[in-house]
N, CA, C and O of each residue as an XYZ file, in Angstrom:
436
protein
N      64.667     48.255     85.838
C      63.240     48.381     86.035
C      62.593     48.797     84.727
O      63.052     49.732     84.071
N      61.560     48.127     84.358
C      60.809     48.502     83.164
C      59.987     49.747     83.465
O      59.703     50.051     84.624
N      59.610     50.458     82.420
C      58.786     51.643     82.622
C      57.358     51.355     82.179
O      57.109     50.479     81.351
N      56.437     52.107     82.746
C      55.020     51.952     82.466
C      54.716     52.609     81.116
O      54.774     53.832     80.988
N      54.400     51.809     80.139
C      54.141     52.307     78.792
C      52.928     53.238     78.763
O      52.873     54.142     77.928
N      51.961     53.038     79.652
C      50.792     53.928     79.685
C      51.198     55.336     80.120
O      50.687     56.322     79.590
N      52.112     55.428     81.080
C      52.601     56.735     81.509
C      53.404     57.373     80.380
O      53.262     58.566     80.113
N      54.243     56.587     79.719
C      55.022     57.104     78.585
C      54.100     57.612     77.483
O      54.387     58.637     76.863
N      53.022     56.928     77.236
C      52.073     57.358     76.209
C      51.402     58.669     76.610
O      51.128     59.509     75.752
N      51.134     58.853     77.899
C      50.579     60.126     78.374
C      51.576     61.261     78.137
O      51.180     62.371     77.781
N      52.859     60.990     78.331
C      53.882     62.007     78.065
C      53.893     62.326     76.568
O      53.907     63.493     76.178
N      53.886     61.293     75.742
C      53.881     61.521     74.288
C      52.694     62.395     73.880
O      52.829     63.297     73.053
N      51.545     62.118     74.465
C      50.339     62.899     74.165
C      50.525     64.355     74.599
O      50.154     65.274     73.868
N      51.098     64.564     75.786
C      51.325     65.924     76.287
C      52.348     66.680     75.432
O      52.315     67.909     75.366
N      53.246     65.953     74.785
C      54.289     66.570     73.959
C      53.911     66.679     72.484
O      54.657     67.263     71.698
N      52.782     66.133     72.109
C      52.379     66.095     70.698
C      52.412     67.495     70.091
O      51.877     68.449     70.655
N      53.046     67.592     68.936
C      53.099     68.841     68.196
C      54.259     69.748     68.566
O      54.495     70.747     67.886
N      54.990     69.424     69.631
C      56.142     70.261     70.013
C      57.330     69.905     69.132
O      57.540     68.739     68.797
N      58.092     70.901     68.767
C      59.269     70.683     67.929
C      60.494     70.447     68.802
O      60.564     70.908     69.941
N      61.452     69.723     68.250
C      62.726     69.504     68.928
C      62.707     68.409     69.976
O      63.639     68.321     70.775
N      61.679     67.571     70.004
C      61.555     66.499     70.997
C      62.181     65.220     70.453
O      61.949     64.834     69.307
N      62.975     64.576     71.292
C      63.538     63.265     70.960
C      63.267     62.329     72.132
O      63.221     62.757     73.285
N      63.091     61.068     71.829
C      62.839     60.042     72.838
C      64.063     59.145     72.910
O      64.612     58.744     71.883
N      64.491     58.829     74.141
C      65.705     58.052     74.320
C      65.583     57.176     75.565
O      64.998     57.593     76.565
N      66.130     55.972     75.506
C      66.164     55.096     76.679
C      67.208     55.633     77.662
O      68.371     55.808     77.301
N      66.791     55.891     78.897
C      67.691     56.390     79.941
C      67.144     55.986     81.305
O      65.943     55.762     81.456
N      68.017     55.894     82.287
C      67.635     55.638     83.680
C      66.777     54.391     83.835
O      65.943     54.325     84.739
N      66.966     53.406     82.973
C      66.144     52.204     83.037
C      64.717     52.448     82.598
O      63.831     51.638     82.872
N      64.492     53.545     81.927
C      63.164     53.906     81.448
C      63.283     54.610     80.114
O      64.117     54.260     79.279
N      62.441     55.600     79.929
C      62.454     56.370     78.692
C      62.495     57.851     79.065
O      61.859     58.282     80.027
N      63.251     58.612     78.290
C      63.385     60.046     78.523
C      62.978     60.805     77.265
O      63.090     60.307     76.144
N      62.505     62.019     77.489
C      62.110     62.894     76.398
C      62.974     64.144     76.499
O      62.985     64.830     77.521
N      63.694     64.424     75.421
C      64.647     65.518     75.402
C      64.146     66.649     74.508
O      63.456     66.419     73.514
N      64.504     67.864     74.880
C      64.191     69.049     74.096
C      65.517     69.610     73.603
O      66.326     70.089     74.398
N      65.740     69.551     72.306
C      66.997     70.014     71.710
C      68.209     69.437     72.442
O      69.198     70.135     72.666
N      68.124     68.155     72.811
C      69.243     67.454     73.435
C      69.296     67.504     74.942
O      70.135     66.833     75.543
N      68.427     68.280     75.581
C      68.396     68.379     77.041
C      67.199     67.611     77.591
O      66.066     67.816     77.156
N      67.462     66.727     78.551
C      66.363     65.966     79.115
C      65.390     66.891     79.822
O      65.786     67.785     80.571
N      64.108     66.659     79.569
C      63.037     67.422     80.203
C      62.249     66.545     81.159
O      62.070     66.879     82.331
N      61.786     65.428     80.645
C      60.891     64.554     81.408
C      61.176     63.113     81.006
O      61.612     62.839     79.887
N      60.926     62.206     81.928
C      61.118     60.787     81.648
C      60.127     59.958     82.423
O      59.330     60.477     83.204
N      60.187     58.670     82.196
C      59.336     57.721     82.908
C      60.231     56.621     83.445
O      61.004     56.011     82.707
N      60.114     56.379     84.741
C      60.854     55.310     85.421
C      59.834     54.555     86.244
O      59.252     55.112     87.175
N      59.610     53.298     85.914
C      58.509     52.576     86.552
C      57.215     53.271     86.171
O      56.942     53.479     84.989
N      56.410     53.633     87.178
C      55.168     54.371     86.925
C      55.310     55.838     87.298
O      54.321     56.572     87.324
N      56.529     56.270     87.585
C      56.747     57.648     88.006
C      57.312     58.485     86.865
O      58.024     57.988     85.992
N      56.975     59.759     86.901
C      57.613     60.722     86.010
C      58.941     61.126     86.608
O      59.096     61.152     87.829
N      59.878     61.434     85.774
C      61.093     62.131     86.179
C      60.955     63.503     85.532
O      60.788     63.601     84.316
N      61.024     64.558     86.333
C      60.945     65.897     85.772
C      62.198     66.670     86.148
O      62.734     66.532     87.247
N      62.647     67.480     85.211
C      63.825     68.314     85.433
C      63.371     69.767     85.436
O      62.804     70.265     84.463
N      63.636     70.430     86.552
C      63.252     71.824     86.718
C      64.459     72.649     87.131
O      65.499     72.098     87.492
N      64.325     73.951     87.081
C      65.340     74.828     87.632
C      65.435     74.477     89.115
O      64.395     74.312     89.753
N      66.632     74.354     89.696
C      66.770     73.872     91.073
C      65.908     74.583     92.118
O      65.357     73.920     92.996
N      65.774     75.902     92.052
C      64.914     76.588     93.023
C      63.451     76.218     92.838
O      62.719     76.082     93.818
N      63.016     76.053     91.594
C      61.643     75.634     91.322
C      61.406     74.207     91.812
O      60.333     73.887     92.323
N      62.413     73.358     91.651
C      62.291     71.970     92.107
C      62.143     71.915     93.616
O      61.349     71.126     94.128
N      62.889     72.735     94.334
C      62.798     72.751     95.799
C      61.385     73.134     96.232
O      60.852     72.549     97.175
N      60.778     74.098     95.565
C      59.401     74.502     95.875
C      58.413     73.411     95.480
O      57.432     73.170     96.183
N      58.671     72.755     94.359
C      57.769     71.727     93.838
C      57.709     70.499     94.739
O      56.749     69.731     94.666
N      58.711     70.301     95.583
C      58.702     69.153     96.497
C      57.503     69.174     97.441
O      57.157     68.145     98.022
N      56.877     70.316     97.597
C      55.703     70.434     98.467
C      54.427     69.968     97.772
O      53.382     69.840     98.410
N      54.508     69.718     96.482
C      53.329     69.325     95.711
C      53.073     67.825     95.827
O      54.007     67.049     96.023
N      51.796     67.411     95.704
C      51.456     65.985     95.827
C      52.250     65.118     94.861
O      52.365     65.435     93.677
N      52.792     64.029     95.374
C      53.482     63.041     94.558
C      54.936     63.328     94.269
O      55.636     62.463     93.743
N      55.422     64.536     94.601
C      56.798     64.911     94.259
C      57.766     64.450     95.342
O      57.491     64.551     96.538
N      58.907     63.942     94.885
C      59.979     63.566     95.800
C      61.308     63.722     95.076
O      61.354     63.812     93.849
N      62.366     63.753     95.835
C      63.701     63.943     95.274
C      64.067     62.779     94.355
O      63.823     61.618     94.682
N      64.640     63.097     93.228
C      65.141     62.094     92.288
C      66.488     61.611     92.810
O      67.480     62.339     92.782
N      66.504     60.390     93.280
C      67.727     59.821     93.838
C      67.724     58.323     93.553
O      67.019     57.552     94.205
N      68.514     57.934     92.583
C      68.607     56.515     92.225
C      69.923     55.903     92.682
O      70.082     54.683     92.669
N      70.867     56.749     93.087
C      72.212     56.252     93.373
C      72.734     56.657     94.744
O      73.873     56.338     95.085
N      71.924     57.352     95.539
C      72.399     57.885     96.807
C      72.984     59.278     96.667
O      73.449     59.867     97.642
N      72.958     59.805     95.447
C      73.446     61.163     95.178
C      72.361     61.921     94.419
O      72.323     61.886     93.189
N      71.476     62.608     95.150
C      70.385     63.326     94.478
C      70.912     64.343     93.471
O      71.960     64.955     93.676
N      70.175     64.511     92.393
C      70.541     65.471     91.362
C      69.704     66.730     91.562
O      68.476     66.654     91.600
N      70.344     67.869     91.687
C      69.630     69.129     91.909
C      68.732     69.436     90.719
O      69.142     69.365     89.560
N      67.508     69.776     91.046
C      66.558     70.150     90.003
C      65.770     68.999     89.420
O      64.909     69.213     88.567
N      66.041     67.788     89.856
C      65.371     66.611     89.305
C      64.444     66.022     90.367
O      64.815     65.912     91.535
N      63.240     65.647     89.949
C      62.245     65.078     90.859
C      61.595     63.842     90.248
O      61.515     63.691     89.029
N      61.139     62.973     91.128
C      60.192     61.931     90.739
C      58.806     62.489     91.047
O      58.634     63.214     92.027
N      57.830     62.162     90.229
C      56.444     62.529     90.494
C      55.621     61.252     90.396
O      55.487     60.659     89.326
N      55.074     60.845     91.532
C      54.282     59.618     91.611
C      52.816     59.849     91.279
O      52.438     60.896     90.754
N      52.003     58.856     91.595
C      50.588     58.835     91.228
C      49.815     60.059     91.709
O      48.943     60.552     90.993
N      50.115     60.557     92.905
C      49.378     61.718     93.428
C      49.578     62.956     92.573
O      48.718     63.836     92.556
N      50.676     63.039     91.874
C      50.944     64.162     90.981
C      50.529     63.914     89.547
O      50.741     64.755     88.674
N      49.934     62.750     89.304
C      49.506     62.383     87.952
C      48.002     62.120     87.906
O      47.506     61.478     86.980
N      47.289     62.615     88.901
C      45.894     62.230     89.117
C      44.944     62.567     87.980
O      43.959     61.860     87.768
N      45.224     63.633     87.247
C      44.363     63.988     86.118
C      45.246     64.532     84.993
O      46.418     64.846     85.202
N      44.673     64.635     83.825
C      45.471     65.034     82.660
C      46.003     66.458     82.784
O      47.108     66.740     82.319
N      45.244     67.357     83.400
C      45.708     68.741     83.534
C      46.938     68.820     84.430
O      47.900     69.514     84.102
N      46.915     68.123     85.548
C      48.052     68.121     86.470
C      49.254     67.452     85.819
O      50.377     67.948     85.912
N      49.013     66.331     85.166
C      50.071     65.602     84.473
C      50.713     66.491     83.408
O      51.937     66.611     83.341
N      49.876     67.110     82.582
C      50.380     67.966     81.506
C      51.135     69.172     82.058
O      52.085     69.644     81.433
N      50.725     69.671     83.217
C      51.415     70.811     83.824
C      52.833     70.440     84.231
O      53.759     71.227     84.030
N      53.019     69.235     84.810
C      54.378     68.777     85.149
C      55.232     68.680     83.893
O      56.375     69.137     83.872
N      54.675     68.086     82.851
C      55.418     67.932     81.594
C      55.776     69.307     81.026
O      56.908     69.522     80.591
N      54.827     70.230     81.030
C      55.067     71.568     80.484
C      56.139     72.309     81.272
O      56.972     72.996     80.680
N      56.133     72.182     82.581
C      57.161     72.840     83.395
C      58.546     72.304     83.049
O      59.502     73.068     82.911
N      58.644     70.992     82.910
C      59.932     70.372     82.593
C      60.395     70.761     81.193
O      61.573     71.052     80.985
N      59.483     70.768     80.244
C      59.823     71.155     78.873
C      60.244     72.625     78.832
O      61.180     72.983     78.116
N      59.563     73.466     79.590
C      59.925     74.876     79.631
C      61.341     75.081     80.137
O      62.089     75.903     79.607
N      61.707     74.321     81.177
C      63.068     74.441     81.695
C      64.086     73.929     80.676
O      65.082     74.599     80.402
N      63.843     72.761     80.124
C      64.790     72.191     79.155
C      64.949     73.099     77.936
O      66.047     73.222     77.392
N      63.863     73.732     77.508
C      63.931     74.629     76.363
C      64.737     75.887     76.662
O      65.230     76.543     75.744
N      64.873     76.228     77.943
C      65.645     77.419     78.316
C      67.145     77.162     78.325
O      67.933     78.105     78.399
N      67.547     75.903     78.252
C      68.959     75.526     78.292
C      69.585     75.606     76.896
O      68.872     75.491     75.899
N      70.893     75.800     76.812
C      71.531     75.819     75.490
C      71.313     74.494     74.760
O      71.365     73.424     75.368
N      71.070     74.577     73.462
C      70.898     73.369     72.652
C      72.175     72.569     72.650
O      73.272     73.127     72.683
N      72.029     71.236     72.610
C      73.191     70.352     72.532
C      73.352     69.849     71.115
O      74.276     69.086     70.832
């Protein structure tokens, strides 16, 4: 599946000026890593966000959030965020910031 370049560009904008960010093709889309740890990605028109597992479980109640499951084996702490969670730049940037915050808390690779 191709990824939505407009969504990827919104992620790039939200990450502008942050240090330690790398962009890599993953999951049939594009991923953004913080010091080697994936934080956020784009698959189709959805965001992929990586959060601390307890935070991810709570975040499932938020608009547009659903379990990240591409293979029948959901990954703990990973979510897809659809259009309802990307409705405005503040909400979009908040998802990106949460994911970056979690990835930055992990040991560097």
